[in-house]
C-alpha positions as CSV (number, residue, x, y, z in Angstrom):
1,M,-0.1,0.2,0.2
2,S,1.0,3.4,-0.4
3,T,1.7,5.9,2.0
4,G,0.8,9.9,2.5
5,R,-2.4,11.8,1.8
6,F,-2.9,11.4,5.9
7,T,-3.2,13.9,8.5
8,L,-2.5,12.9,12.3
9,P,-3.5,14.7,15.4
10,S,-1.0,14.9,18.2
11,E,-0.3,16.1,21.6
12,E,2.0,17.2,24.4
13,N,4.2,14.2,25.7
14,F,2.9,11.5,23.2
15,A,6.0,12.1,20.7
16,E,6.6,7.7,21.0
17,E,2.8,6.6,20.2
18,T,2.2,9.2,17.4
19,A,5.4,7.9,15.5
20,R,3.8,4.5,15.9
21,L,0.7,5.4,14.5
22,A,1.7,7.8,11.8
23,D,3.8,5.2,10.6
24,L,0.7,2.5,10.8
25,W,-1.7,5.3,9.1
26,G,0.5,6.0,6.7
27,A,0.4,10.0,7.8
28,D,2.6,12.5,5.8
29,A,0.8,15.6,8.3
30,I,0.8,15.7,11.6
31,R,-1.6,18.8,13.0
32,N,-2.1,20.2,16.6
33,S,-6.1,20.2,17.9
34,D,-7.7,22.8,20.0
35,G,-5.7,23.2,23.5
36,T,-3.1,20.9,22.0
37,H,0.6,21.5,21.5
38,L,2.8,19.7,19.3
39,D,6.5,18.2,21.0
40,E,9.5,19.1,19.3
41,A,9.7,15.4,19.2
42,V,7.1,15.3,16.9
43,E,8.0,17.8,14.7
44,R,11.1,16.8,14.1
45,L,9.6,13.4,12.7
46,G,9.7,14.8,9.0
47,K,6.5,14.9,8.6
48,R,4.4,18.4,7.0
49,I,3.1,20.3,10.5
50,Y,0.0,21.9,10.4
51,S,-0.9,24.3,13.2
52,A,-4.2,25.6,14.3
53,Y,-4.7,28.8,14.2
54,F,-7.3,31.2,15.4
55,P,-7.2,34.5,14.1
56,T,-9.9,35.8,16.7
57,R,-9.5,34.4,20.1
58,A,-7.0,33.1,22.6
59,H,-5.7,36.2,23.1
60,N,-7.5,37.6,26.3
61,E,-4.3,39.7,27.5
62,W,-5.6,42.0,24.4
63,I,-9.5,41.5,24.5
64,S,-10.1,41.4,28.5
65,L,-8.9,45.3,27.9
66,H,-11.3,45.8,25.2
67,M,-14.4,44.1,26.0
68,D,-16.5,46.5,24.1
69,E,-14.9,45.0,20.7
70,T,-16.2,41.3,21.4
71,P,-18.5,39.9,18.4
72,Q,-22.2,41.1,18.9
73,V,-25.4,38.8,18.2
74,Y,-28.8,40.7,18.4
75,L,-31.1,38.3,20.6
76,L,-34.8,38.2,21.5
77,T,-36.2,37.7,24.6
78,N,-38.8,35.4,25.7
79,R,-42.5,36.7,25.5
80,V,-44.0,38.3,28.3
81,L,-47.4,38.5,29.0
82,A,-48.5,42.1,29.6
83,E,-51.1,41.9,32.5
84,S,-51.5,45.7,33.2
85,E,-50.5,48.6,31.4
86,T,-46.7,48.0,32.7
87,V,-44.6,45.2,31.9
88,T,-40.9,44.4,32.7
89,I,-38.6,41.8,30.9
90,A,-36.0,40.2,31.6
91,L,-32.9,39.9,28.7
92,M,-30.9,37.3,30.2
93,E,-33.9,35.0,31.5
94,S,-32.8,32.1,28.7
95,F,-29.4,32.7,27.8
96,Y,-26.0,32.0,29.5
97,E,-24.8,34.7,31.4
98,E,-21.1,33.3,31.0
99,Q,-21.4,33.3,27.4
100,L,-23.6,36.3,26.9
101,Q,-23.6,40.0,28.1
102,P,-26.3,42.7,26.9
103,N,-24.3,45.8,25.5
104,R,-24.7,48.4,27.9
105,D,-22.2,50.5,26.1
106,A,-24.2,51.6,22.9
107,D,-27.9,54.0,22.8
108,V,-30.1,51.0,23.7
109,H,-33.0,53.3,22.2
110,R,-30.6,53.4,18.8
111,Y,-29.4,49.6,18.3
112,W,-32.8,47.9,20.5
113,E,-36.1,47.2,19.7
114,V,-39.2,46.3,21.8
115,V,-41.9,44.4,19.8
116,D,-45.5,44.2,20.6
117,R,-45.4,40.6,19.8
118,T,-49.4,40.4,19.5
119,T,-49.6,43.3,16.8
120,G,-46.1,43.3,15.3
121,E,-46.1,46.9,16.0
122,V,-42.7,48.5,17.3
123,V,-42.9,49.7,20.5
124,A,-42.6,53.8,20.3
125,T,-39.0,54.2,22.6
126,S,-40.2,56.9,24.7
127,Q,-42.6,53.9,26.2
128,W,-39.9,51.7,27.3
129,E,-36.9,51.8,29.3
130,Y,-33.6,50.3,30.4
131,D,-32.2,49.3,34.0
132,A,-28.7,47.8,33.6
133,D,-28.6,46.9,37.3
134,S,-31.4,44.3,36.5
135,D,-30.6,44.2,33.1
136,T,-34.7,44.7,32.6
137,V,-36.5,46.7,30.3
138,S,-39.8,47.9,31.6
139,V,-42.6,48.8,29.2
140,H,-45.0,51.4,29.9
141,G,-48.7,52.0,28.0
142,A,-48.9,48.2,27.2
143,E,-51.6,46.5,26.4
144,P,-52.8,44.1,28.4
145,M,-53.0,40.3,27.3
146,H,-50.3,41.4,24.8
147,E,-47.0,39.7,24.3
148,Y,-44.2,41.7,24.1
149,T,-40.2,41.3,23.7
150,V,-37.2,42.9,23.4
151,S,-34.4,42.6,20.7
152,F,-31.3,43.5,22.2
153,L,-27.5,43.5,21.5
154,A,-25.2,41.4,23.7
155,Y,-21.8,40.7,23.6
156,I,-20.0,37.2,22.9
157,I,-17.4,36.7,26.0
158,W,-16.6,33.0,25.5
159,D,-15.8,31.7,22.5
160,P,-18.3,29.0,21.7
161,V,-16.4,26.6,19.9
162,E,-13.9,27.0,22.6
163,M,-16.8,26.8,25.3
164,Y,-18.1,23.6,23.5
165,N,-14.8,21.9,24.2
166,H,-14.2,23.2,27.3
167,L,-17.8,22.0,28.3
168,T,-17.5,18.2,26.6
169,N,-13.5,17.7,27.8
170,D,-14.3,19.2,31.3
171,W,-11.4,21.6,31.4
172,G,-12.3,22.7,34.7
173,D,-11.1,26.0,35.8
174,K,-9.5,26.7,32.4
175,E,-9.4,30.0,31.6
176,H,-12.5,31.1,29.4
177,E,-11.2,32.3,25.9
178,I,-13.1,35.4,24.8
179,P,-13.3,36.0,21.1
180,F,-12.9,39.6,19.6
181,D,-14.1,41.1,16.5
182,I,-11.7,42.8,13.6
183,Y,-14.5,44.8,12.5
184,H,-12.9,47.2,15.1
185,P,-9.9,49.0,13.6
186,A,-7.6,48.6,17.1
187,T,-8.6,44.7,17.2
188,R,-8.1,44.3,13.4
189,D,-4.7,45.7,13.8
190,F,-3.7,43.5,17.1
191,V,-4.8,40.4,15.0
192,F,-2.8,41.5,12.0
193,R,0.5,42.4,14.5
194,T,0.1,39.1,16.1
195,F,-0.5,36.8,12.8
196,E,2.9,38.9,11.5
197,Q,4.3,37.8,14.8
198,W,3.4,34.2,14.7
199,L,4.3,33.5,11.7
200,K,7.9,34.4,12.3
201,D,8.0,32.3,15.7
202,N,6.6,29.0,13.6
203,P,9.0,28.2,11.4
204,Q,8.5,24.6,11.4
205,T,5.0,25.4,10.2
206,D,4.0,24.0,6.8
207,V,0.4,24.5,6.9
208,V,-1.7,27.2,8.7
209,R,-5.0,25.5,9.5
210,F,-7.1,28.9,10.1
211,T,-9.8,27.1,12.2
212,T,-11.6,29.7,11.0
213,F,-11.6,32.9,10.6
214,F,-13.6,36.1,11.9
215,Y,-17.4,35.1,12.5
216,Q,-19.1,32.1,14.7
217,F,-22.0,30.6,12.9
218,T,-25.3,30.9,15.1
219,L,-24.6,29.1,18.4
220,I,-25.9,30.3,21.6
221,F,-26.4,28.2,24.9
222,D,-29.1,28.8,27.2
223,Q,-28.9,29.3,30.8
224,E,-28.3,25.8,31.6
225,H,-25.5,25.9,29.2
226,R,-27.3,23.8,26.5
227,E,-27.5,24.7,22.9
228,K,-30.2,27.2,22.5
229,I,-29.7,28.2,19.0
230,V,-28.0,26.6,16.3
231,D,-27.2,27.6,12.6
232,W,-24.3,25.9,10.9
233,F,-25.2,28.9,8.5
234,G,-26.5,31.5,10.6
235,C,-24.8,34.7,10.4
236,A,-26.5,36.5,13.7
237,C,-23.2,36.7,15.7
238,T,-21.4,39.0,13.1
239,V,-23.4,42.5,14.1
240,S,-22.0,45.7,16.0
241,P,-23.3,49.4,16.1
242,Q,-20.3,50.5,13.9
243,A,-20.9,48.0,10.9
244,L,-24.9,48.8,11.5
245,D,-24.3,52.3,10.6
246,D,-21.6,51.3,7.8
247,F,-24.1,49.0,6.6
248,E,-27.0,52.3,6.5
249,Q,-24.1,54.2,4.5
250,V,-23.4,51.7,1.9
251,Y,-26.9,50.5,0.9
252,G,-28.9,53.6,2.0
253,Y,-31.3,52.1,4.3
254,R,-31.2,51.1,8.5
255,L,-31.6,47.3,9.1
256,R,-33.9,47.0,12.7
257,P,-33.0,44.5,15.1
258,E,-35.8,42.3,13.7
259,D,-33.5,41.5,10.6
260,F,-31.9,39.8,12.7
261,V,-33.9,37.9,15.1
262,D,-36.7,37.5,12.3
263,E,-39.3,36.6,14.7
264,G,-37.1,34.3,16.6
265,C,-35.7,32.3,13.4
266,Y,-32.7,34.2,13.6
267,N,-32.8,34.0,9.2
268,S,-32.4,30.2,9.6
269,T,-31.5,29.2,6.2
270,W,-34.7,27.3,5.4
271,R,-36.6,30.9,5.9
272,I,-37.1,32.5,2.2
273,P,-34.6,35.3,2.4
274,R,-35.1,38.6,2.3
275,K,-33.4,41.7,1.0
276,A,-31.8,42.9,4.3
277,Q,-30.7,39.3,4.8
278,R,-29.2,39.0,1.4
279,D,-27.6,42.5,1.8
280,W,-26.1,42.1,5.1
281,I,-24.6,38.7,4.0
282,S,-23.0,40.3,1.0
283,F,-21.9,43.6,2.9
284,L,-20.5,41.2,5.2
285,S,-19.1,38.9,3.2
286,T,-17.1,41.6,1.1
287,F,-15.6,42.8,4.7
288,V,-14.3,39.3,5.5
289,R,-13.2,38.2,2.0
290,A,-10.9,41.6,2.2
291,N,-9.3,40.2,5.8
292,V,-9.3,36.8,4.9
293,K,-7.0,37.7,1.7
294,R,-4.7,39.8,3.5
295,L,-4.0,36.9,6.1
296,V,-3.4,34.6,2.6
297,D,-1.0,36.9,1.3
298,E,0.9,37.5,4.5
299,T,1.0,32.9,4.8
300,H,2.5,32.7,1.4
301,A,4.5,35.5,1.9
302,A,6.1,33.4,4.5
303,G,6.4,30.3,2.5
304,K,3.2,28.4,3.8
305,E,0.4,27.1,2.6
306,A,-3.3,28.4,3.9
307,M,-6.2,26.0,4.9
308,M,-9.6,26.7,5.6
309,F,-11.9,25.0,8.5
310,L,-15.1,24.6,7.1
311,G,-16.8,25.3,10.3
312,D,-16.4,27.2,13.6
313,Q,-15.7,30.7,12.3
314,W,-16.4,30.4,8.5
315,I,-19.4,32.7,8.3
316,G,-18.3,35.3,5.8
317,T,-16.2,33.1,4.0
318,E,-19.1,30.7,2.3
319,P,-17.3,28.6,-0.2
320,Y,-19.8,28.7,-3.0
321,M,-20.2,32.4,-3.2
322,D,-19.1,34.6,-5.7
323,G,-15.7,36.2,-4.7
324,F,-14.5,32.5,-3.1
325,N,-11.7,31.8,-5.6
326,E,-9.9,35.4,-5.1
327,L,-8.7,34.7,-1.6
328,G,-6.1,32.5,-2.7
329,L,-6.8,29.7,-0.2
330,D,-4.8,26.7,-1.2
331,A,-7.0,24.4,1.0
332,V,-10.3,23.7,2.9
333,V,-10.5,20.8,5.4
334,G,-14.0,20.0,6.9
335,S,-15.4,17.1,9.2
336,V,-17.0,14.2,7.4
337,G,-20.2,13.2,9.0
338,D,-21.6,11.4,5.8
339,G,-21.4,11.5,2.0
340,T,-23.5,15.0,1.6
341,T,-21.0,16.9,3.8
342,L,-18.1,15.0,2.2
343,R,-19.5,16.3,-1.0
344,M,-20.0,20.2,0.7
345,I,-16.2,20.2,0.9
346,A,-15.3,17.8,-2.0
347,D,-16.9,20.2,-4.7
348,I,-15.5,23.5,-3.6
349,P,-14.1,25.5,-6.5
350,G,-11.1,27.9,-6.4
351,V,-8.7,26.0,-3.7
352,R,-5.8,23.5,-4.8
353,Y,-7.0,20.5,-2.8
354,T,-9.8,19.6,-0.1
355,E,-9.2,17.5,2.7
356,G,-11.7,15.8,4.9
357,R,-11.5,15.3,8.8
358,F,-13.4,12.2,9.9
359,L,-15.5,11.2,12.4
360,P,-15.4,9.9,15.2
361,Y,-13.7,13.0,16.6
362,F,-11.3,12.2,19.6
363,F,-13.2,13.2,22.0
364,P,-14.1,11.5,25.5
365,D,-17.8,11.6,24.7
366,T,-16.6,8.5,21.9
367,F,-13.5,7.3,23.3
368,H,-14.5,5.9,26.9
369,E,-14.6,2.3,28.1
370,G,-17.6,0.1,27.3
371,N,-17.8,1.7,23.7
372,D,-16.4,0.5,20.6
373,P,-15.2,3.6,18.5
374,S,-14.6,1.3,15.5
375,I,-18.3,1.4,14.8
376,E,-18.6,4.8,14.0
377,G,-15.6,4.8,12.0
378,L,-16.5,2.4,10.1
379,D,-20.2,3.9,8.9
380,N,-18.9,7.4,8.3
381,W,-16.3,5.8,5.8
382,R,-19.2,3.6,4.5
383,K,-20.9,6.8,4.0
384,A,-18.1,8.8,2.8
385,R,-16.8,6.5,0.3
386,R,-19.6,6.5,-2.0
387,A,-19.0,10.2,-2.3
388,I,-15.7,10.0,-2.5
389,L,-16.2,7.9,-5.9
390,R,-18.2,10.9,-7.6
391,S,-15.8,13.6,-5.8
392,P,-12.8,12.8,-4.6
393,I,-11.1,14.7,-1.7
394,S,-7.4,14.9,-1.8
395,R,-6.2,14.0,1.8
396,M,-8.5,12.6,4.7
397,G,-7.3,12.6,8.6
398,Y,-8.7,12.9,11.9
399,G,-9.3,15.3,14.9
400,G,-9.3,15.2,18.9
401,Y,-6.8,13.7,21.0
402,L,-4.7,11.1,20.0
403,S,-3.6,9.3,23.2
404,L,-7.5,8.8,23.2
405,A,-7.8,6.6,20.1
406,A,-4.3,4.8,21.2
407,K,-6.4,3.0,23.7
408,F,-8.5,1.0,21.6
409,P,-6.9,-1.1,19.2
410,E,-9.8,-2.2,17.1
411,F,-10.1,1.4,16.3
412,V,-6.4,2.0,15.6
413,D,-6.9,-1.0,13.1
414,T,-10.1,0.1,11.5
415,V,-8.2,3.5,10.7
416,T,-5.2,1.4,9.6
417,D,-7.4,-0.3,6.6
418,I,-9.7,3.1,6.0
419,A,-6.4,5.1,5.4
420,N,-5.1,2.3,3.1
421,E,-8.6,1.8,1.1
422,F,-8.5,5.7,0.8
423,R,-5.2,5.7,-0.9
424,D,-5.8,2.9,-2.8
425,I,-9.0,4.5,-4.3
426,H,-6.8,7.7,-5.3
427,D,-4.1,5.9,-6.9
428,R,-7.1,3.3,-8.9
429,T,-8.8,6.4,-10.1
430,G,-6.1,9.6,-10.4
431,G,-7.8,11.6,-8.0
432,K,-10.6,11.6,-10.7
433,A,-14.5,11.4,-10.4
434,A,-16.7,8.4,-11.7
435,E,-18.5,9.0,-14.7
436,G,-21.8,10.6,-13.9
437,E,-24.7,9.7,-16.3
438,L,-27.4,12.4,-15.7
439,N,-27.1,16.2,-15.0
440,V,-29.7,16.7,-11.6
441,A,-30.4,20.5,-10.5
442,L,-31.5,20.9,-7.3
443,L,-33.9,24.5,-7.6
444,N,-34.6,26.4,-4.4
445,C,-33.9,30.2,-3.3
446,W,-30.2,29.9,-2.2
447,G,-29.2,28.0,-5.4
448,R,-25.1,27.4,-6.0
449,M,-24.5,29.3,-2.3
450,R,-25.5,26.5,-0.1
451,S,-24.5,23.8,-2.5
452,W,-24.8,20.4,-0.5
453,M,-26.5,22.7,2.3
454,A,-29.6,22.6,1.4
455,F,-31.6,20.7,4.4
456,T,-28.3,20.3,6.8
457,V,-28.7,21.2,10.7
458,A,-25.4,20.6,11.3
459,H,-22.3,18.2,10.3
460,A,-25.4,15.9,9.1
461,L,-27.0,15.5,12.2
462,P,-30.6,14.6,11.7
463,S,-33.9,16.1,13.1
464,Q,-37.3,15.2,12.6
465,Q,-38.2,17.8,10.6
466,T,-35.4,17.6,7.8
467,Y,-34.6,14.2,7.7
468,S,-37.3,13.3,5.0
469,Y,-35.6,16.4,2.7
470,Y,-32.1,15.3,4.2
471,G,-31.9,12.2,2.3
472,I,-32.6,13.3,-0.9
473,L,-28.7,15.2,-0.9
474,E,-27.1,11.9,0.9
475,A,-28.7,9.7,-1.7
476,L,-27.2,11.8,-4.7
477,S,-23.9,12.6,-3.1
478,G,-22.9,8.6,-4.2
479,M,-25.3,8.4,-6.9
480,R,-24.1,8.0,-10.8
481,V,-25.0,11.5,-11.3
482,N,-23.6,15.1,-11.9
483,V,-25.2,17.6,-9.7
484,R,-25.8,21.5,-9.5
485,F,-27.2,23.7,-7.4
486,I,-29.6,26.8,-9.2
487,S,-31.8,29.2,-7.6
488,F,-35.3,30.4,-8.8
489,D,-33.2,33.9,-9.2
490,D,-31.0,31.6,-12.0
491,V,-34.2,30.4,-13.8
492,L,-35.9,34.0,-13.9
493,A,-33.0,35.6,-15.3
494,H,-31.4,33.2,-17.5
495,G,-33.8,30.2,-18.1
496,I,-32.9,26.6,-17.9
497,D,-29.0,25.2,-19.4
498,S,-29.9,23.0,-22.0
499,D,-27.6,20.5,-20.0
500,I,-29.6,20.0,-17.3
501,D,-31.7,16.6,-17.4
502,V,-34.0,16.3,-14.3
503,I,-35.0,19.5,-11.9
504,I,-35.6,18.8,-8.3
505,N,-38.0,21.0,-6.2
506,A,-37.8,19.3,-2.1
507,G,-39.1,20.9,0.8
508,P,-41.6,21.9,2.8
509,E,-44.3,24.7,2.3
510,H,-43.2,28.6,3.2
511,T,-39.4,27.4,3.4
512,S,-36.4,28.7,1.2
513,F,-36.1,25.3,-0.6
514,S,-39.7,24.8,-1.8
515,G,-39.8,28.2,-2.6
516,G,-43.0,29.9,-1.1
517,E,-44.4,32.3,-3.0
518,V,-42.0,32.9,-5.6
519,W,-44.5,30.2,-7.5
520,R,-46.6,32.9,-8.0
521,D,-44.7,34.5,-10.7
522,P,-46.3,33.8,-14.1
523,K,-42.8,33.8,-15.8
524,L,-41.3,30.9,-13.2
525,V,-44.2,28.8,-13.9
526,A,-44.7,29.4,-17.3
527,A,-40.7,28.4,-17.7
528,L,-40.7,25.0,-16.1
529,R,-44.3,23.8,-17.8
530,A,-42.4,24.8,-21.2
531,W,-39.7,23.0,-20.0
532,V,-41.0,19.8,-19.2
533,R,-43.6,19.7,-22.1
534,A,-40.3,20.4,-24.4
535,G,-38.9,17.0,-22.5
536,G,-37.5,18.1,-18.9
537,A,-38.1,16.0,-16.1
538,F,-39.7,17.6,-12.6
539,V,-39.2,16.0,-9.4
540,G,-41.0,17.3,-6.8
541,V,-40.7,16.1,-3.3
542,G,-42.8,17.3,-0.1
543,Q,-44.8,20.3,-1.1
544,P,-43.0,21.1,-4.1
545,S,-43.7,24.7,-5.9
546,S,-46.4,25.2,-2.9
547,T,-48.2,28.3,-2.1
548,D,-52.2,28.8,-1.7
549,W,-52.9,30.8,-5.1
550,Q,-56.0,30.8,-7.7
551,G,-57.3,28.3,-6.3
552,R,-54.2,25.7,-6.0
553,F,-51.3,24.9,-3.6
554,F,-48.8,22.8,-5.8
555,Q,-48.5,25.3,-8.5
556,L,-47.0,22.6,-11.0
557,A,-49.6,20.1,-10.1
558,D,-50.5,19.7,-13.6
559,V,-46.9,18.7,-14.3
560,L,-46.8,16.9,-11.2
561,G,-50.3,15.1,-11.3
562,V,-50.7,15.6,-7.6
563,D,-51.9,18.3,-5.5
564,Q,-52.5,18.8,-1.9
565,E,-55.9,19.4,0.1
566,R,-56.0,22.5,2.1
567,F,-59.8,22.0,3.4
568,Q,-60.8,24.4,0.9
569,T,-62.1,22.1,-1.8
570,L,-63.3,19.2,0.4
571,S,-66.6,20.0,-1.4
572,V,-64.9,19.3,-4.9
573,D,-65.0,15.3,-5.3
574,K,-61.4,13.6,-6.2
575,Y,-61.4,10.0,-8.0
576,W,-58.4,7.9,-7.9
577,P,-56.5,5.6,-10.3
578,Q,-55.9,2.5,-9.2
579,V,-52.6,2.2,-7.4
580,S,-49.9,0.7,-10.4
581,D,-47.1,-1.6,-9.7
582,G,-46.1,-1.6,-13.1
583,N,-43.3,1.3,-13.1
584,F,-40.3,1.7,-14.0
585,I,-39.2,3.6,-11.0
586,T,-40.5,0.6,-8.3
587,A,-39.8,-2.3,-10.6
588,D,-37.1,-3.6,-8.6
589,L,-37.7,-2.5,-5.2
590,A,-39.0,-4.7,-2.0
591,A,-43.0,-4.8,-1.4
592,H,-44.5,-1.4,-1.3
593,D,-45.4,-1.5,2.0
594,S,-41.7,-1.7,2.8
595,M,-41.3,2.0,1.2
596,D,-40.3,4.9,3.8
597,F,-41.2,8.0,2.9
598,G,-40.7,10.0,6.2
599,E,-42.6,12.3,7.7
600,P,-46.1,12.3,6.3
601,I,-47.3,14.9,3.6
602,L,-51.1,15.0,4.2
603,N,-54.0,14.7,2.2
604,T,-51.8,14.6,-1.0
605,Y,-54.1,13.4,-4.6
606,P,-54.1,12.8,-8.0
607,I,-55.7,15.7,-9.7
608,T,-56.7,13.5,-13.0
609,E,-57.5,9.6,-13.0
610,H,-54.7,9.3,-15.9
611,V,-52.0,10.1,-13.2
612,Q,-49.9,6.7,-12.0
613,V,-50.2,6.4,-8.7
614,L,-47.4,4.2,-7.7
615,H,-48.1,4.2,-3.3
616,A,-50.3,5.8,-1.2
617,E,-50.9,5.2,2.0
618,N,-54.1,6.5,4.3
619,G,-55.8,8.9,1.6
620,S,-52.6,10.5,0.6
621,V,-50.0,9.9,-2.3
622,Q,-46.6,9.2,-1.5
623,L,-45.3,8.3,-5.1
624,A,-46.6,9.4,-8.7
625,A,-45.6,9.7,-12.2
626,N,-47.4,11.9,-14.6
627,E,-46.8,12.5,-18.5
628,Y,-46.6,16.0,-19.0
629,G,-46.4,16.4,-23.2
630,A,-42.7,15.2,-24.0
631,G,-41.8,15.5,-20.8
632,R,-42.5,13.5,-17.2
633,G,-43.2,14.7,-13.6
634,V,-42.7,12.4,-10.6
635,Y,-44.3,13.3,-7.1
636,I,-42.3,11.7,-3.9
637,S,-43.8,12.8,-0.5
638,G,-40.6,12.4,1.4
639,L,-36.8,10.3,1.1
640,P,-35.0,9.4,4.5
641,Y,-31.8,8.0,3.0
642,S,-31.8,4.3,2.6
643,A,-30.0,2.1,0.2
644,A,-33.8,1.2,-1.1
645,N,-34.9,5.2,-1.3
646,A,-31.6,6.1,-2.9
647,R,-32.4,3.2,-5.5
648,L,-35.9,4.8,-6.1
649,L,-34.7,8.0,-6.2
650,E,-32.1,7.5,-8.9
651,R,-34.4,5.3,-10.9
652,A,-37.0,8.1,-10.8
653,L,-34.7,10.6,-12.6
654,F,-33.8,8.1,-15.3
655,Y,-37.7,7.4,-15.6
656,A,-38.5,10.9,-15.6
657,S,-35.7,11.8,-17.9
658,H,-36.4,9.5,-20.7
659,H,-32.9,7.1,-19.8
660,E,-34.5,3.7,-18.4
661,A,-32.7,2.3,-21.7
662,D,-29.6,3.5,-20.0
663,Y,-30.1,2.1,-16.2
664,A,-28.8,-1.4,-16.2
665,A,-25.4,-0.7,-17.5
666,W,-23.0,0.1,-14.7
667,S,-25.9,-0.7,-12.2
668,S,-26.0,-3.2,-9.4
669,T,-28.8,-5.7,-9.1
670,N,-28.5,-5.0,-5.1
671,P,-29.8,-1.7,-3.9
672,E,-26.9,-1.9,-1.0
673,C,-24.2,-1.8,-3.4
674,E,-23.2,0.4,-5.6
675,V,-21.0,1.0,-8.8
676,A,-18.3,3.3,-9.9
677,Y,-17.2,3.8,-13.7
678,F,-13.9,5.2,-14.4
679,P,-14.1,5.1,-18.6
680,E,-10.7,7.0,-18.3
681,R,-8.9,4.2,-16.2
682,R,-10.8,1.7,-18.1
683,T,-11.8,0.4,-14.2
684,Y,-15.1,0.1,-12.1
685,C,-15.7,-0.6,-8.5
686,V,-18.5,-2.4,-6.7
687,V,-18.9,-1.1,-3.0
688,N,-20.6,-2.8,0.0
689,N,-22.7,-0.3,1.9
690,T,-23.4,-2.1,4.6
691,D,-21.9,-4.1,7.9
692,C,-22.9,-7.5,6.3
693,A,-21.9,-9.5,3.4
694,Q,-23.7,-8.9,-0.2
695,S,-24.0,-10.4,-3.2
696,T,-24.9,-8.7,-6.6
697,R,-24.5,-8.6,-10.1
698,V,-23.1,-5.7,-12.2
699,Q,-23.8,-5.2,-15.8
700,R,-21.0,-3.9,-18.4
701,A,-22.1,-0.9,-20.9
702,D,-21.6,-4.4,-23.7
703,G,-24.2,-6.6,-21.8
704,T,-21.8,-8.6,-20.0
705,V,-22.5,-9.5,-16.5
706,D,-20.1,-9.9,-13.4
707,E,-20.8,-11.5,-9.9
708,F,-19.6,-10.2,-6.9
709,D,-19.8,-11.5,-3.4
710,L,-18.3,-8.9,-1.0
711,A,-17.1,-9.1,2.6
712,P,-18.9,-6.0,5.0
713,S,-17.8,-2.6,4.4
714,A,-15.6,-4.0,1.1
715,I,-14.6,-2.9,-2.2
716,A,-14.1,-5.0,-5.4
717,W,-12.4,-3.6,-8.3
718,C,-12.7,-4.7,-11.9
719,E,-10.2,-4.2,-14.8
720,L,-11.6,-3.8,-18.3
721,E,-9.8,-5.0,-21.2
């Protein structure tokens, strides 16, 4: 087996074991993890050295003297019921005071807002006052039985990621690291002076692993130091009075606190983005990119590579936004939770290479007596491997505390096998992606900006409300199709690219992913109808094209053949065709009663008897196909990830785009196994995506059939003549 392409974490007083594991895992690079440093003996091993660098924390000696220059966030208090004409609202009742502190320095009547949540009206500043001693706001002239909130600026006084690591690892009385905001000139100057000196003091460093840059994704804790608000894409923790004032000068209007707290939604990525939100993202990103570019240039001038960690303080550096490729970053590394997060990293444009930090993280919440981390390690690898075959990353590694992992010999052996297999895949394929047979576009409000990020909570963590949609991305991440992300604005401005075979619109009603009121735009609806009628393919999942308009809920119900009853047309009879099992989509799947469509979408019905209903339950359509001119529509109520559902989606894509005849070639007869074909290398592989032995047959393009018996988690290669 070859060596290299592997980054090993290390720590103090662990040099001998580091050398052993580096040799065993074939590591060519070593990194320090949060809260650790590398021994000189480790630095002398001859490996490339990654040094984690935190531009905006770990310097309490500075920021403790400038506490008005920490990052800030708009917070929304609990709703408080007025029982008389006076109501008092406690600001910090549901927030963690070791993390957050109200900004008592800025003019509260200029930067804060009190809202009557029963009417939605802003309460005049003359009607309320702030008591800094008790951190309360008292409202006078309130309407009894109305609820009131305060939107207020707060300083972030404990770095959220360091805080998480501190609490998870029980660091006890270790000093809390205070973050700082480079929007303030004095602090910005300190950051760059400090980095300049750090470069001089660390000649052994080959790669500066920026973890990350300046603004933390939204990560707010409650009074019990539990996570309260978590949005991996949230930019709530990016404000300051000066930035707000500067924004007004640039854009010609003033942002409200409500533009950030957003009725308590904190501008979740699920919310349909508004102008103010988009403008703030643009304003902030412009500022961030300019300063990231400066750090990168200084890194290169010192003869080192610049690597960005996709996480932590990554807000403003979204890699799929315009301008990212101008930063000059050498690499991006990110946490790999599954195939979707792997693709989120691997597909990033504008860098020389990408690296995945695989799970489990070497923390005591996983590496403890009685647990077997190798189970999670293999599961994580199987999920990622599907995606690597479709979009390779250049390197892999792990994070955390190596001394914990070394206590688990079976895990050590598992990583040895994973690392060798990772390198073998790269050697056999030359780092090239397997062939994709269809071009599939996901259509939503965000488009390319949130590539592989739709429906994501954080690092592949599921929620009841997301898993029925996230499964689409996970299925696509390792599927033999080429995936892109387009926005409604793209379609309205430029039409639909001629090479797109299938468009997917998926999501619950009135979200950024289904689109909401954008579907009332006749130009958009007409464009998609015309495209499908001319031979295009449209797949809708959940509540696609949904908005109540002109007696329809699914505005492309005529394309999909399905609509949803909203209790407005109950008096209009609806006659169903017989459920059909004779469609290509379901031809090689298990019995219909074993299908899993996730969280139910109720009261969906066929709009005509000409629709092929392929599965229905409790009076609701879950799977349907519809002819529409020369094209086709397919409706799926939900798609949690499983091998069977990935197969169902794949067959739906080939069917909708009239490519049924191309399906058999380079396909596995067993949905638990998948095939990746590399025509330039004249080779293909079959992967077993399970921890059980599997058998399957694979048909080549010329009709030849190969049979495989695969051990658990195995990969088999077949060289073509």
